[in-house]
N, C-alpha and C positions, 0 to 999 in steps of 0.2 A: 084060101090062102091068101089071095090077093089084097080080098077087104083087110083081112087083119094087119098085111104092111101097110096099106095105106093109113089104116086106122093107128098103128103104133109111129108113124113116120108123123102123122099130125098131131099126135098126143106129145112127142118131141120137141117140135117145134113151137107146139103150145105153151109147153113147161119153160120152153128158151126165152121166150118172148117176157115171161115173169122176171126175169133173171135181170139185176142191177148189177153195174160195176162201178165199184166205190172207185171216186179218183184220190188218188195219193194227194194232192191238193187238200183233201176232206180233213186232213191231219191237220192240226193249228201248229204242228213245228214245220209240218212241210210247206204249209201258206208262207209263214213267215221266212223258210229260207230255200227253199229249193229255186233257184235260178239265180240266186246270189252269189257274191264272191266267196271260195273257202277261205281267202285270206283274211276276210272282214270278220268271216264266223268263229276263227283261229285267234286272231287278234283281240276279240273282244271275250273269249272264254278259254283260251288259252291251247297253246300243241297240241297236234294230236301224238298219242302214245306211239304208236308205230304205221305203216302204212305197207300196204297190196300191191305191185302192178297187176292188172287183171286186162291188158292192151290199150281199149280205147279211152280206160278211166282208172283213176285208183281208189281206191278203197282205204279210208283212214278209219282207224279207233280211236276213240277221243273219250276222255274223260274229264269231268271238271265240275262248276259249281259245288264245290266244298262249302257246308254252311252248317249251322246249327239253327234249327227252327223250331218254332211252339207249333203243334198240329192241332187240327180242329179237336182232336181227343184230350188237349191240354197237357201232352205231352212233350218233351222236349228231345229233339233227335236228331242226329249226325245226318246230313244226308249228302248227296253226290247223284250226277247223272252220266250214263254212260248210252256212247251211239255210236254206230256206222255211218260214215259220210261216204257214199259214193261219187266223186268228183271227176267230172271230165276233163280231157287234154288242155282245156282252154281255163282251168282252174275253175269252173262253174259247178255249183252243187247240183248232182242231179234227184239223189234222193236221200235221207236220212231214215235209218232203221234203229229205234230205241234199243240197246242191248240190257238195260238194267235202268229201274227207277223205284223210287220210295211214293210214299203220301207226302203232298207238300204242305203248305202252312194252311190254302185255301181249298183243296181238293185232292183228288187221288192221285194226280201226277205231279211229281215235283219238278220234272223235265219241260212239262209244258208251262209251267210258272216262271222255270228259268229261261227256257228259250224262246217262248212264244207270248211272254209278257203277261201271262193271263193270271 
């Protein structure tokens, strides 16, 4: 019984060493905006629709980038981007979560094209 417990523990430890964590900064939008001023973001892309205080940070609901584009498929589409921005008390962006996206002119994400300059 003890050998089975040791073997199971070793298997779990081995499995966990194979896990990787994806950094928030791996996302091109996060790379561009996390750590920068929310004021700069809102001045560039329009003010937020609403906000929610969550203690040491504020979560802003934002939507913008309204535009008609010609997509890779050749179709013309009306696009926009929606996101939640988590902003610190010092008004620095801690996280950006895209909540609504469409295919862009050059790829699968209009939000990336708009917010990360891709």
